[in-house]
LUMVEX-915689 format. One record per residue (C-alpha): x, y, z; residue number from 1. Coordinates in nm, 4 decimals. Example, Ala and Ser with C-alpha at 12.3 -4.5 7.8 and 13.67 -1.06 7.14 Angstrom:
% LUMVEX-915689
+----------+----------+----------+-----+
|       px |       py |       pz |  nr |
+----------+----------+----------+-----+
|   1.2300 |  -0.4500 |   0.7800 |   1 |
|   1.3670 |  -0.1060 |   0.7140 |   2 |
+----------+----------+----------+-----+
//
This chain:
% LUMVEX-915689
+----------+----------+----------+-----+
|       px |       py |       pz |  nr |
+----------+----------+----------+-----+
|  11.7810 |   7.5308 |  11.1899 |   1 |
|  12.0043 |   7.7876 |  11.0323 |   2 |
|  11.9266 |   8.1528 |  11.0785 |   3 |
|  11.9336 |   8.2554 |  10.7120 |   4 |
|  11.6357 |   8.4785 |  10.6463 |   5 |
|  11.4677 |   8.6703 |  10.3693 |   6 |
|  11.2112 |   8.9491 |  10.3877 |   7 |
|  10.9073 |   8.8559 |  10.1807 |   8 |
|  10.7856 |   9.1734 |  10.0150 |   9 |
|  11.0571 |   9.3608 |  10.2002 |  10 |
|  10.8776 |   9.3527 |  10.5348 |  11 |
|  10.7969 |   8.9928 |  10.6345 |  12 |
|  11.1126 |   8.8212 |  10.7632 |  13 |
|  11.1084 |   8.4406 |  10.7390 |  14 |
|  11.3642 |   8.1656 |  10.7625 |  15 |
|  11.4465 |   8.0482 |  10.4142 |  16 |
|  11.3696 |   7.6812 |  10.4771 |  17 |
|  10.9943 |   7.6500 |  10.5110 |  18 |
|  10.7324 |   7.3772 |  10.5012 |  19 |
|  10.4853 |   7.2891 |  10.2244 |  20 |
|  10.1528 |   7.1215 |  10.3001 |  21 |
|  10.0674 |   6.9346 |   9.9788 |  22 |
|  10.1849 |   6.6013 |  10.1218 |  23 |
|   9.9336 |   6.6289 |  10.4048 |  24 |
|   9.6676 |   6.5289 |  10.1508 |  25 |
|   9.6131 |   6.2091 |   9.9556 |  26 |
|   9.7463 |   6.0964 |   9.6148 |  27 |
|   9.7115 |   6.3662 |   9.3539 |  28 |
|   9.6690 |   6.6152 |   9.6405 |  29 |
|   9.3147 |   6.4835 |   9.6654 |  30 |
|   9.1289 |   6.3821 |   9.9801 |  31 |
|   9.2807 |   6.3156 |  10.3223 |  32 |
|   9.6036 |   6.1353 |  10.3929 |  33 |
|   9.5494 |   5.9218 |  10.7005 |  34 |
|   9.4082 |   6.0774 |  11.0136 |  35 |
|   9.4382 |   6.4487 |  11.0922 |  36 |
|   9.6319 |   6.3793 |  11.4117 |  37 |
|   9.9494 |   6.2954 |  11.2183 |  38 |
|   9.9230 |   6.6055 |  11.0018 |  39 |
|   9.8684 |   6.8258 |  11.3053 |  40 |
|  10.1762 |   6.6760 |  11.4712 |  41 |
|  10.3931 |   6.7439 |  11.1663 |  42 |
|  10.2765 |   7.1048 |  11.1371 |  43 |
|  10.3327 |   7.1749 |  11.5051 |  44 |
|  10.6746 |   7.0128 |  11.4988 |  45 |
|  10.7747 |   7.2231 |  11.1979 |  46 |
|  10.6991 |   7.5400 |  11.3916 |  47 |
|  10.8731 |   7.4031 |  11.7022 |  48 |
|  11.1817 |   7.3539 |  11.4875 |  49 |
|  11.1777 |   7.7171 |  11.3831 |  50 |
|  10.9885 |   7.7138 |  11.0529 |  51 |
|  10.8340 |   8.0551 |  10.9922 |  52 |
|  10.6950 |   8.0009 |  10.6394 |  53 |
|  10.4057 |   7.7603 |  10.5813 |  54 |
|  10.3081 |   7.7229 |  10.2148 |  55 |
|   9.9652 |   7.5831 |  10.1323 |  56 |
|   9.6873 |   7.6143 |   9.8710 |  57 |
|   9.3099 |   7.6117 |   9.8686 |  58 |
|   9.2967 |   7.3198 |   9.6229 |  59 |
|   9.5144 |   7.0821 |   9.8252 |  60 |
|   9.2462 |   6.8397 |   9.9321 |  61 |
|   9.0697 |   7.0609 |   9.8251 |  62 |
|   9.0408 |   7.2754 |  10.1403 |  63 |
|   9.1910 |   7.0024 |  10.3601 |  64 |
|   9.5426 |   7.1436 |  10.3840 |  65 |
|   9.4265 |   7.4919 |  10.4815 |  66 |
|   9.1918 |   7.3491 |  10.7428 |  67 |
|   9.4741 |   7.1397 |  10.8886 |  68 |
|   9.7002 |   7.4450 |  10.9104 |  69 |
|   9.4376 |   7.6320 |  11.1104 |  70 |
|   9.3591 |   7.3300 |  11.3298 |  71 |
|   9.7249 |   7.2777 |  11.4138 |  72 |
|   9.8604 |   7.6295 |  11.4426 |  73 |
|   9.5798 |   7.8788 |  11.5162 |  74 |
|   9.6177 |   8.1099 |  11.7023 |  75 |
|   9.9309 |   8.1631 |  11.4969 |  76 |
|  10.2540 |   8.2532 |  11.6734 |  77 |
|  10.4037 |   8.5927 |  11.6036 |  78 |
|  10.6304 |   8.5895 |  11.3011 |  79 |
|  10.4697 |   8.2893 |  11.1282 |  80 |
|  10.3835 |   8.3599 |  10.7641 |  81 |
|  10.0995 |   8.1571 |  10.6153 |  82 |
|  10.1171 |   8.1638 |  10.2353 |  83 |
|   9.8345 |   8.0190 |  10.0302 |  84 |
|   9.7231 |   8.0056 |   9.6681 |  85 |
|   9.4071 |   8.0502 |   9.4644 |  86 |
|   9.3148 |   8.0340 |   9.0992 |  87 |
|   9.2748 |   7.6599 |   9.0437 |  88 |
|   8.9597 |   7.4535 |   9.1048 |  89 |
|   8.9694 |   7.0758 |   9.1571 |  90 |
|   8.7004 |   6.8286 |   9.0551 |  91 |
|   8.9050 |   6.5101 |   9.0919 |  92 |
|   9.2497 |   6.3764 |   9.1691 |  93 |
|   9.3630 |   6.4441 |   8.8111 |  94 |
|   9.1356 |   6.7385 |   8.7275 |  95 |
|   9.2807 |   7.0881 |   8.7648 |  96 |
|   9.0752 |   7.3779 |   8.6260 |  97 |
|   9.2395 |   7.7179 |   8.5953 |  98 |
|   8.9941 |   7.9787 |   8.7214 |  99 |
|   9.1202 |   8.3363 |   8.7061 | 100 |
|   8.8143 |   8.5539 |   8.6625 | 101 |
|   8.8172 |   8.8366 |   8.9181 | 102 |
|   8.4969 |   8.7195 |   9.0860 | 103 |
|   8.6441 |   8.3692 |   9.1205 | 104 |
|   8.9674 |   8.4977 |   9.2740 | 105 |
|   8.7784 |   8.7148 |   9.5206 | 106 |
|   8.5601 |   8.4226 |   9.6295 | 107 |
|   8.8605 |   8.1921 |   9.6646 | 108 |
|   9.0472 |   8.4436 |   9.8779 | 109 |
|   8.7466 |   8.4939 |  10.1052 | 110 |
|   8.7127 |   8.1164 |  10.1489 | 111 |
|   9.0823 |   8.0819 |  10.2347 | 112 |
|   9.0532 |   8.3575 |  10.4928 | 113 |
|   8.7696 |   8.1677 |  10.6609 | 114 |
|   8.9443 |   7.8301 |  10.6562 | 115 |
|   9.2744 |   7.9706 |  10.7790 | 116 |
|   9.0988 |   8.1894 |  11.0391 | 117 |
|   9.2891 |   8.4957 |  10.9231 | 118 |
|   9.1941 |   8.8574 |  10.8710 | 119 |
|   9.4834 |   8.9072 |  10.6280 | 120 |
|   9.6758 |   8.6496 |  10.4249 | 121 |
|  10.0431 |   8.7444 |  10.4340 | 122 |
|  10.1258 |   8.6032 |  10.0901 | 123 |
|   9.8493 |   8.5197 |   9.8443 | 124 |
|   9.9723 |   8.3488 |   9.5293 | 125 |
|   9.7961 |   8.3198 |   9.1948 | 126 |
|   9.8305 |   7.9462 |   9.1400 | 127 |
|   9.8198 |   7.9817 |   8.7617 | 128 |
|   9.7679 |   8.2712 |   8.5246 | 129 |
|   9.4448 |   8.2015 |   8.3379 | 130 |
|   9.5134 |   8.2203 |   7.9620 | 131 |
|   9.1463 |   8.3027 |   7.8981 | 132 |
|   9.1417 |   8.6090 |   8.1260 | 133 |
|   9.3571 |   8.9193 |   8.0689 | 134 |
|   9.6457 |   8.9185 |   8.3161 | 135 |
|   9.5644 |   9.2779 |   8.4074 | 136 |
|   9.2209 |   9.1685 |   8.5309 | 137 |
|   9.3652 |   8.8876 |   8.7416 | 138 |
|   9.6336 |   9.1075 |   8.8956 | 139 |
|   9.3818 |   9.3865 |   8.9364 | 140 |
|   9.1587 |   9.1612 |   9.1457 | 141 |
|   9.4531 |   9.0780 |   9.3708 | 142 |
|   9.5434 |   9.4462 |   9.3963 | 143 |
|   9.1887 |   9.5190 |   9.5108 | 144 |
|   9.2116 |   9.2470 |   9.7757 | 145 |
|   9.5390 |   9.3973 |   9.8935 | 146 |
|   9.3877 |   9.7446 |   9.9093 | 147 |
|   9.1040 |   9.6004 |  10.1204 | 148 |
|   9.3566 |   9.4533 |  10.3644 | 149 |
|   9.2635 |   9.0929 |  10.2858 | 150 |
|   9.6072 |   9.0086 |  10.1506 | 151 |
|   9.9414 |   9.1716 |  10.2225 | 152 |
|  10.1583 |   9.0564 |   9.9346 | 153 |
|  10.1003 |   8.8994 |   9.5916 | 154 |
|  10.2835 |   8.5976 |   9.4521 | 155 |
|  10.2752 |   8.4126 |   9.1190 | 156 |
|  10.3088 |   8.0390 |   9.0574 | 157 |
|  10.4585 |   7.8856 |   8.7403 | 158 |
|  10.5366 |   8.1865 |   8.5245 | 159 |
|  10.7837 |   8.2759 |   8.2526 | 160 |
|  11.0361 |   8.5560 |   8.2743 | 161 |
|  10.8207 |   8.7565 |   8.0356 | 162 |
|  10.5070 |   8.7075 |   8.2437 | 163 |
|  10.6822 |   8.8146 |   8.5630 | 164 |
|  10.8387 |   9.1181 |   8.3969 | 165 |
|  10.5003 |   9.2192 |   8.2597 | 166 |
|  10.3329 |   9.1751 |   8.5990 | 167 |
|  10.5984 |   9.3907 |   8.7653 | 168 |
|  10.5065 |   9.6775 |   8.5363 | 169 |
|  10.1606 |   9.6961 |   8.6938 | 170 |
|  10.1969 |   9.5797 |   9.0537 | 171 |
|  10.4343 |   9.4593 |   9.3221 | 172 |
|  10.5162 |   9.0886 |   9.3209 | 173 |
|  10.6703 |   8.9565 |   9.6422 | 174 |
|  10.7305 |   8.5927 |   9.5464 | 175 |
|  10.7197 |   8.3389 |   9.2675 | 176 |
|  10.6962 |   7.9612 |   9.2646 | 177 |
|  10.8411 |   7.7637 |   8.9760 | 178 |
|  10.9867 |   7.4176 |   8.9412 | 179 |
|  11.3559 |   7.4368 |   9.0279 | 180 |
|  11.5931 |   7.1924 |   9.1902 | 181 |
|  11.9396 |   7.0437 |   9.1708 | 182 |
|  11.8600 |   6.8483 |   8.8539 | 183 |
|  11.6150 |   7.0931 |   8.6928 | 184 |
|  11.7493 |   7.4439 |   8.6321 | 185 |
|  11.4997 |   7.5377 |   8.3648 | 186 |
|  11.3904 |   7.8482 |   8.5555 | 187 |
|  11.7430 |   7.9886 |   8.5899 | 188 |
|  11.6589 |   8.3085 |   8.4030 | 189 |
|  11.3557 |   8.3609 |   8.6259 | 190 |
|  11.5750 |   8.3147 |   8.9323 | 191 |
|  11.8123 |   8.5820 |   8.8002 | 192 |
|  11.5236 |   8.8261 |   8.7601 | 193 |
|  11.4062 |   8.7502 |   9.1134 | 194 |
|  11.7555 |   8.8148 |   9.2468 | 195 |
|  11.7728 |   9.1463 |   9.0638 | 196 |
|  11.4337 |   9.2575 |   9.1988 | 197 |
|  11.4562 |   9.1115 |   9.5499 | 198 |
|  11.1695 |   8.8684 |   9.4887 | 199 |
|  11.1525 |   8.5480 |   9.6913 | 200 |
|  11.1628 |   8.2282 |   9.4820 | 201 |
|  10.9848 |   7.9295 |   9.6390 | 202 |
|  11.0958 |   7.6320 |   9.4259 | 203 |
|  10.8466 |   7.3505 |   9.3898 | 204 |
|  10.9672 |   6.9913 |   9.3729 | 205 |
|  11.2827 |   7.1089 |   9.5578 | 206 |
|  11.3799 |   6.7442 |   9.6104 | 207 |
|  11.3345 |   6.6521 |   9.2455 | 208 |
|  11.0238 |   6.4448 |   9.3196 | 209 |
|  11.2460 |   6.1507 |   9.4211 | 210 |
|  11.4866 |   6.1612 |   9.1248 | 211 |
|  11.7822 |   6.2762 |   9.3349 | 212 |
|  11.8228 |   5.9489 |   9.5174 | 213 |
|  11.9637 |   5.7792 |   9.2066 | 214 |
|  12.2217 |   6.0443 |   9.1171 | 215 |
|  12.5740 |   5.9202 |   9.1999 | 216 |
|  12.7322 |   6.2650 |   9.2430 | 217 |
|  12.4647 |   6.3707 |   9.4882 | 218 |
|  12.5097 |   6.0418 |   9.6735 | 219 |
|  12.8878 |   6.0892 |   9.6946 | 220 |
|  12.8566 |   6.4429 |   9.8292 | 221 |
|  12.5951 |   6.3233 |  10.0766 | 222 |
|  12.8217 |   6.0438 |  10.1998 | 223 |
|  13.1061 |   6.2916 |  10.2559 | 224 |
|  12.8826 |   6.4987 |  10.4826 | 225 |
|  12.7070 |   6.2113 |  10.6568 | 226 |
|  12.3863 |   6.3387 |  10.5009 | 227 |
|  12.1143 |   6.2127 |  10.2689 | 228 |
|  12.0818 |   6.3117 |   9.9009 | 229 |
|  11.7686 |   6.5057 |   9.9896 | 230 |
|  11.9560 |   6.7081 |  10.2493 | 231 |
|  12.2259 |   6.7862 |   9.9937 | 232 |
|  11.9620 |   6.9013 |   9.7444 | 233 |
|  11.8124 |   7.1397 |   9.9999 | 234 |
|  12.1530 |   7.2625 |  10.1177 | 235 |
|  12.2434 |   7.3330 |   9.7540 | 236 |
|  11.9296 |   7.5430 |   9.7091 | 237 |
|  11.9982 |   7.7415 |  10.0257 | 238 |
|  12.3493 |   7.8231 |   9.9081 | 239 |
|  12.2664 |   7.8628 |   9.5390 | 240 |
|  12.0839 |   8.1948 |   9.5846 | 241 |
|  11.9792 |   8.4155 |   9.8781 | 242 |
|  11.6276 |   8.4492 |   9.7355 | 243 |
|  11.5572 |   8.0734 |   9.7147 | 244 |
|  11.3143 |   7.9601 |   9.9845 | 245 |
|  11.2510 |   7.5849 |   9.9548 | 246 |
|  10.9370 |   7.4576 |  10.1271 | 247 |
|  10.9709 |   7.0775 |  10.1155 | 248 |
|  10.6603 |   6.8907 |  10.2194 | 249 |
|  10.6104 |   6.5627 |  10.3991 | 250 |
|  10.3547 |   6.3829 |  10.6105 | 251 |
|  10.6265 |   6.2079 |  10.8132 | 252 |
|  10.7803 |   6.3420 |  11.1317 | 253 |
|  11.1075 |   6.1603 |  11.0608 | 254 |
|  11.1284 |   6.3038 |  10.7087 | 255 |
|  11.0444 |   6.6488 |  10.8416 | 256 |
|  11.3372 |   6.6302 |  11.0840 | 257 |
|  11.5647 |   6.5156 |  10.8016 | 258 |
|  11.4584 |   6.8025 |  10.5776 | 259 |
|  11.5018 |   7.0665 |  10.8450 | 260 |
|  11.8420 |   6.9311 |  10.9447 | 261 |
|  11.9634 |   7.0136 |  10.5937 | 262 |
|  12.0000 |   7.3757 |  10.7071 | 263 |
|  12.3028 |   7.2600 |  10.9054 | 264 |
|  12.4822 |   7.1039 |  10.6068 | 265 |
|  12.7706 |   7.3252 |  10.4951 | 266 |
|  12.8649 |   7.2576 |  10.1348 | 267 |
|  13.2176 |   7.3452 |  10.0265 | 268 |
|  13.3074 |   7.5331 |   9.7098 | 269 |
|  13.4186 |   7.2005 |   9.5618 | 270 |
|  13.0841 |   7.0445 |   9.6528 | 271 |
|  12.9005 |   7.3293 |   9.4846 | 272 |
|  13.1114 |   7.2967 |   9.1686 | 273 |
|  13.0366 |   6.9258 |   9.1435 | 274 |
|  12.6667 |   6.9770 |   9.2054 | 275 |
|  12.6414 |   7.2765 |   8.9741 | 276 |
|  12.7838 |   7.0637 |   8.6944 | 277 |
|  12.4842 |   6.8304 |   8.7076 | 278 |
|  12.2971 |   7.0743 |   8.4853 | 279 |
|  11.9219 |   7.0695 |   8.4333 | 280 |
|  11.6238 |   6.9918 |   8.2183 | 281 |
|  11.4397 |   7.2207 |   7.9755 | 282 |
|  11.2252 |   7.4919 |   8.1300 | 283 |
|  10.8847 |   7.3884 |   8.2559 | 284 |
|  10.6377 |   7.6429 |   8.1202 | 285 |
|  10.2734 |   7.6811 |   8.2230 | 286 |
|  10.0411 |   7.4483 |   8.0386 | 287 |
|   9.7475 |   7.5987 |   7.8538 | 288 |
|   9.3836 |   7.5178 |   7.9107 | 289 |
|   9.1524 |   7.5056 |   8.2063 | 290 |
|   9.2064 |   7.1362 |   8.2838 | 291 |
|   9.5839 |   7.1340 |   8.2693 | 292 |
|   9.7319 |   7.2968 |   8.5773 | 293 |
|  10.0136 |   7.0680 |   8.6958 | 294 |
|  10.0465 |   7.0014 |   9.0692 | 295 |
|  10.2625 |   7.2502 |   9.2561 | 296 |
+----------+----------+----------+-----+
//
């Protein structure tokens, strides 16, 4: 893997190409996906290949992904950052309930600490801002957890520029996660704010959820490099901005190797111009309501 790094929160250095755990669970991020042995093998291989950022969430499974991370990687090697998320409760494969009351966030964090076998979570991300709870109360609960040493840095998932700017007025935000990829640049303004403030941006659906394979420009650039369209999409993200930290997920060892090899793809200025011209879709904004948190 390449050696490009970023310091999450200014003090946690990680390689910018990480690994996301959602695909270790079943359809809709619900239930198990096959036997745990395969998931354990993928997680261990990711770390063997130099991954230092593992991104997970308490509702993947639910609980399954976090438990697999601990089973595969605990005791954690020095320098490995485990990032997880709280703030969404699952009651089915299509049921996502936003849950941002302070007492809920505290309980979720405590449960993640137990499952991950950690004393401190390096990056704890609010999976969705709850529209029915004042943002100050949600961020305040996370600040309290940080003051207690249970989390080190705070992140936000699926936010607008205005929401991030408002949050930064009251507390430190180390990372955000929004949908962003080669074909979807809707969060461009958010990326610019992250660059200006030194905030890591972990794009979800970094491979376009499969849509990249049918794009002819991406295919042509891939052919010129002896790469796959997915590798080109990841290489584009790594070059697009120094704060972008893609964490592509997979349950396949072969696909994991392919994703991680994308760090070695060197796109030319001409490649970047062609890929940049592909444009993007309208911004994906957080949905409202307790049953409407999209998967990320």
